Backbone as CSV, one residue per row, in Angstrom:
resi,resn,N_x,N_y,N_z,CA_x,CA_y,CA_z,C_x,C_y,C_z
1,MET,-0.030,-0.259,36.421,1.196,-0.344,36.981,1.987,-0.582,35.966
2,SER,3.325,0.648,35.776,4.386,0.292,34.635,5.216,-1.025,34.920
3,ASP,5.523,-1.449,33.997,6.654,-2.282,33.987,8.092,-1.700,33.873
4,ILE,8.683,-2.103,35.179,10.175,-1.139,35.328,11.336,-2.486,35.118
5,PRO,12.108,-2.337,34.279,13.103,-3.517,34.282,14.159,-2.678,35.328
6,ALA,15.020,-3.852,35.737,15.938,-3.880,36.893,17.109,-2.964,36.137
7,ASP,17.754,-3.227,35.211,18.970,-2.768,34.616,18.890,-1.442,34.013
8,LEU,17.785,-0.776,34.368,17.689,0.965,33.845,17.642,1.530,35.067
9,ARG,18.510,3.295,34.484,18.540,4.109,35.804,17.513,5.196,34.778
10,PHE,16.956,5.890,35.673,15.585,7.048,35.271,16.044,8.485,35.490
11,ALA,15.706,9.326,34.627,15.863,10.386,34.995,14.255,10.964,35.628
12,GLU,14.186,12.077,36.264,13.089,12.280,36.916,11.966,12.911,35.731
13,SER,12.460,13.332,34.456,11.796,13.848,33.292,11.601,12.288,32.513
14,HIS,11.352,11.508,33.266,10.877,9.895,32.708,11.712,9.375,31.580
15,GLU,13.062,9.989,31.267,14.212,9.000,30.443,14.696,8.035,30.919
16,TRP,14.656,6.881,30.157,15.488,5.783,30.962,17.050,5.915,30.352
17,ALA,17.913,5.229,31.065,19.289,5.138,30.402,19.595,3.990,30.707
18,ARG,20.146,2.952,29.657,20.910,1.475,29.860,22.294,1.581,29.386
19,LEU,23.211,1.455,30.566,24.301,1.002,30.023,24.666,-0.120,29.363
20,GLU,25.470,0.064,28.214,25.524,-1.192,27.192,26.927,-1.828,27.573
21,HIS,27.147,-3.006,26.980,28.460,-3.906,26.979,29.894,-2.828,26.586
22,ASP,29.350,-2.198,25.340,30.592,-1.542,24.936,30.690,-0.417,25.446
23,GLY,30.174,0.198,26.678,30.312,1.389,27.523,29.049,2.838,26.590
24,GLY,28.747,2.358,25.777,27.884,3.422,25.283,26.247,3.353,26.033
25,VAL,25.582,4.369,26.101,24.174,4.630,27.009,22.824,4.589,26.014
26,LYS,22.459,3.802,26.188,21.087,3.960,25.390,19.922,4.696,26.029
27,VAL,19.225,5.682,25.561,18.315,6.428,26.014,17.021,6.146,25.158
28,GLY,15.936,6.012,26.509,14.461,6.036,25.664,13.779,6.703,26.606
29,ILE,12.233,6.257,26.640,11.627,6.878,27.565,10.733,5.841,28.207
30,SER,10.184,6.091,29.134,9.884,5.150,30.344,8.314,4.644,29.905
31,ASP,7.766,3.500,30.318,6.528,2.855,30.017,5.488,4.318,30.371
32,HIS,5.608,4.847,31.354,4.652,5.815,32.641,4.675,6.974,31.460
33,ALA,5.845,7.265,31.019,5.878,8.444,29.695,5.021,8.301,28.697
34,GLN,5.290,6.916,28.064,4.338,6.786,26.823,2.847,6.658,26.956
35,GLU,2.609,6.115,28.277,1.226,6.183,28.724,0.659,7.759,28.704
36,ALA,1.622,8.632,29.583,0.945,9.819,29.694,0.999,10.485,28.163
37,LEU,1.779,10.395,27.377,1.862,11.027,25.962,0.454,10.311,25.222
38,GLY,0.335,9.070,25.151,-0.679,8.622,24.565,-0.029,8.279,23.167
39,ASP,-0.789,8.095,21.983,-0.259,7.481,20.481,0.759,8.390,20.124
40,VAL,2.037,8.162,20.058,3.409,8.662,19.636,3.165,8.771,17.783
41,VAL,3.341,9.951,17.460,2.689,9.986,15.732,4.271,10.566,15.050
42,PHE,5.071,10.984,16.035,6.758,11.564,15.579,7.642,11.510,16.463
43,VAL,8.804,11.376,15.984,9.934,11.405,16.972,10.902,12.275,16.291
44,GLU,11.577,13.431,17.089,12.789,14.207,16.431,13.998,13.630,17.158
45,LEU,14.968,12.867,16.008,15.766,12.413,16.528,17.223,13.575,17.051
46,PRO,18.105,13.290,17.622,19.333,14.151,17.886,20.360,14.012,16.758
47,GLU,21.121,14.844,16.301,22.167,14.751,15.442,23.059,13.829,15.838
48,ILE,24.090,12.888,14.998,24.732,12.098,15.347,26.037,13.060,15.503
49,GLY,26.898,13.080,16.665,27.989,13.790,16.911,27.691,14.758,17.840
50,LYS,26.331,15.340,17.785,25.989,16.275,18.722,26.217,16.194,20.478
51,VAL,27.008,16.871,20.997,27.281,16.850,22.454,26.017,17.431,22.979
52,PHE,25.513,16.681,24.308,24.692,17.111,25.432,25.334,16.999,26.609
53,ALA,25.134,18.060,27.237,25.108,18.013,28.986,23.912,16.993,29.273
54,ALA,24.261,16.766,30.767,23.119,16.075,31.284,21.876,16.937,31.612
55,GLY,20.696,16.670,31.070,19.725,17.493,31.591,19.271,18.263,30.285
56,GLU,19.987,18.178,29.065,19.808,19.078,27.905,18.815,18.720,26.969
57,ALA,17.921,19.436,26.599,16.893,18.828,25.549,17.827,18.204,24.253
58,ALA,17.208,16.787,23.972,18.245,16.274,23.013,17.148,16.082,21.574
59,GLY,15.857,16.216,21.858,15.049,15.384,21.139,13.593,15.705,21.380
60,VAL,12.664,15.479,20.393,11.128,15.801,20.802,10.323,14.289,20.421
61,VAL,9.389,14.113,21.404,8.437,13.012,20.910,6.934,13.758,20.852
62,GLU,6.340,13.399,19.730,5.068,14.175,19.832,4.280,13.186,19.346
63,SER,3.053,13.233,20.078,1.941,12.281,20.110,0.522,13.231,20.125
64,VAL,-0.703,12.590,19.946,-1.774,12.880,19.408,-1.816,14.072,20.128
65,LYS,-1.768,13.950,21.650,-2.278,14.838,22.687,-1.319,16.100,22.854
66,ALA,0.229,15.887,22.494,1.168,16.829,22.989,2.491,16.679,22.246
67,ALA,3.321,17.435,22.198,4.785,17.394,21.805,5.803,17.464,23.438
68,SER,6.898,16.707,23.491,7.238,16.766,24.954,9.045,16.711,24.637
69,ASP,9.515,17.346,24.813,11.422,17.467,24.972,11.572,15.905,25.462
70,ILE,12.787,15.597,24.879,13.565,14.426,25.621,14.875,15.181,25.759
71,TYR,14.688,14.732,27.135,16.289,15.096,27.800,17.148,14.185,27.689
72,SER,18.464,14.386,27.689,19.908,13.589,27.683,19.811,13.372,29.264
73,PRO,19.836,12.273,29.424,19.834,11.842,31.374,21.138,12.048,31.586
74,VAL,22.337,11.800,30.851,23.836,11.795,31.103,24.656,12.988,29.994
75,SER,25.694,13.231,30.299,26.532,14.112,29.677,27.186,12.975,28.408
76,GLY,26.896,13.557,27.272,27.838,12.663,26.093,27.997,12.915,24.942
77,THR,28.370,12.459,24.085,28.100,12.994,22.664,27.308,11.337,21.809
78,VAL,26.436,12.109,20.861,25.530,11.019,19.993,26.526,10.311,19.177
79,ILE,26.192,9.139,19.533,26.773,7.997,18.526,25.873,7.365,17.513
80,ALA,24.545,7.403,18.032,23.936,6.230,17.142,22.319,6.994,17.550
81,VAL,21.391,6.911,16.495,20.062,7.213,16.632,19.308,5.869,15.969
82,ASN,17.923,5.752,16.776,17.222,4.406,16.269,16.471,5.096,15.030
83,GLU,17.056,4.974,13.787,16.520,5.723,12.475,14.949,4.769,12.411
84,GLU,14.876,3.619,12.880,13.395,2.789,12.767,12.348,3.549,13.282
85,LEU,12.646,4.524,14.139,11.376,5.446,14.860,11.009,6.417,14.056
86,ALA,11.585,6.555,12.879,11.200,7.832,11.998,10.032,7.475,11.091
87,SER,9.867,6.025,11.022,8.891,5.292,10.219,7.904,4.364,10.983
88,ASN,7.998,4.336,12.331,7.451,3.555,13.554,7.565,4.265,14.660
89,PRO,7.191,5.229,14.970,7.348,5.915,15.947,6.690,5.285,17.186
90,GLU,5.350,4.805,16.721,4.521,3.897,17.663,4.967,3.079,18.315
91,MET,6.351,2.655,17.894,7.398,1.771,18.794,7.464,1.934,20.160
92,LEU,7.294,3.322,20.650,7.957,3.677,21.477,6.297,3.428,22.531
93,ASN,5.549,3.291,22.319,4.146,2.898,22.793,3.955,1.273,23.086
94,SER,4.440,0.457,21.918,4.336,-0.937,22.065,5.574,-1.671,23.113
95,ALA,6.616,-1.016,23.000,7.751,-1.709,23.400,8.701,-0.473,24.161
96,PRO,8.177,0.550,24.692,9.202,1.512,25.471,10.380,1.227,26.066
97,TYR,10.708,-0.149,26.380,12.304,-0.228,26.673,13.033,-1.010,25.992
98,ASP,12.598,-1.384,24.669,13.302,-2.063,23.849,13.542,-0.891,22.660
99,SER,12.754,0.296,22.535,12.826,1.044,21.376,13.375,2.513,22.027
100,TRP,14.769,2.435,22.306,15.324,3.202,22.365,15.584,4.422,21.376
101,ILE,16.134,5.278,21.788,15.786,7.003,20.763,17.020,7.182,20.412
102,PHE,18.045,7.375,21.162,19.484,7.725,21.083,20.532,6.828,21.561
103,LYS,21.792,6.602,21.620,22.581,6.254,21.921,23.950,7.701,22.319
104,LEU,24.458,7.346,23.629,25.352,8.365,23.961,26.853,7.634,24.316
105,GLU,27.873,8.404,23.628,29.275,7.923,24.258,29.518,8.614,25.650
106,PRO,29.157,8.158,26.559,28.900,9.156,28.043,30.586,9.842,28.528
107,SER,30.504,11.004,28.674,31.617,11.754,28.923,31.869,11.383,30.217
108,ASP,30.774,10.978,31.387,31.132,10.637,32.616,30.279,9.239,32.934
109,THR,30.516,8.191,33.305,29.452,7.281,33.563,28.719,7.369,35.119
110,SER,29.888,7.784,35.554,29.069,8.277,37.220,28.291,8.732,37.138
111,GLU,28.065,9.875,36.081,26.453,10.500,36.091,25.067,9.472,36.280
112,LEU,25.381,8.166,35.802,24.510,7.346,36.017,23.582,6.912,37.307
113,ASP,24.850,7.033,38.304,24.615,7.167,39.977,23.703,7.945,40.409
114,LYS,23.822,9.008,39.436,23.011,10.237,40.037,21.330,10.041,39.557
115,LEU,20.829,9.036,38.632,19.694,9.024,38.305,18.836,8.017,39.016
116,LEU,17.875,8.056,39.188,17.183,6.974,39.817,17.093,5.771,39.634
117,ASP,17.171,4.791,40.706,17.108,3.344,40.294,15.447,2.962,40.157
118,PRO,15.158,1.966,39.609,13.815,1.212,39.123,12.985,1.681,40.830
119,ALA,13.016,1.058,41.739,12.576,1.544,43.353,12.156,2.959,43.179
120,ALA,13.219,3.885,43.316,12.998,5.298,43.278,12.387,5.873,42.196
121,TYR,12.488,5.246,40.968,11.204,5.692,39.762,10.084,5.416,40.250
122,LYS,9.764,4.170,40.623,8.472,3.828,40.876,7.868,4.640,42.102
123,ALA,8.633,4.990,42.872,7.988,5.954,44.131,7.523,7.130,43.286
124,ALA,8.835,7.581,42.793,8.450,9.167,41.923,7.379,9.207,41.087
125,ILE,6.593,8.089,40.506,5.707,7.957,39.857,4.573,7.790,40.024
126,GLY,4.493,7.418,41.594,3.436,7.150,42.426,2.865,5.745,42.351
127,GLU,3.856,4.806,42.253,3.305,3.255,42.173,4.091,2.533,43.328
């Protein structure tokens, strides 16, 4: 059973979004997603300054099993990426909710309300 923090919102494609105190939104992949992927060996990070629409592919996570696109859960501009993942991609396996992939300056924070809350995400993954 996946551990699902209460302060996150989830896309049906298994990305999480956390609204930070500075108004930015950190994005990562869920515990469920990393379990399904297996051992993560590479993370393709988006470019800082790139603008994404909600649901648009923003990067790639590669595991020993497969490569999987990472989608932006909300619209916005990339203002930071987690450079530590370049040398330690396995952090997504060991700490999926601490290991964010990128941070957006959201164009519309109300888009967060369209994402799944923890209870709805838990139901969506059958837990």
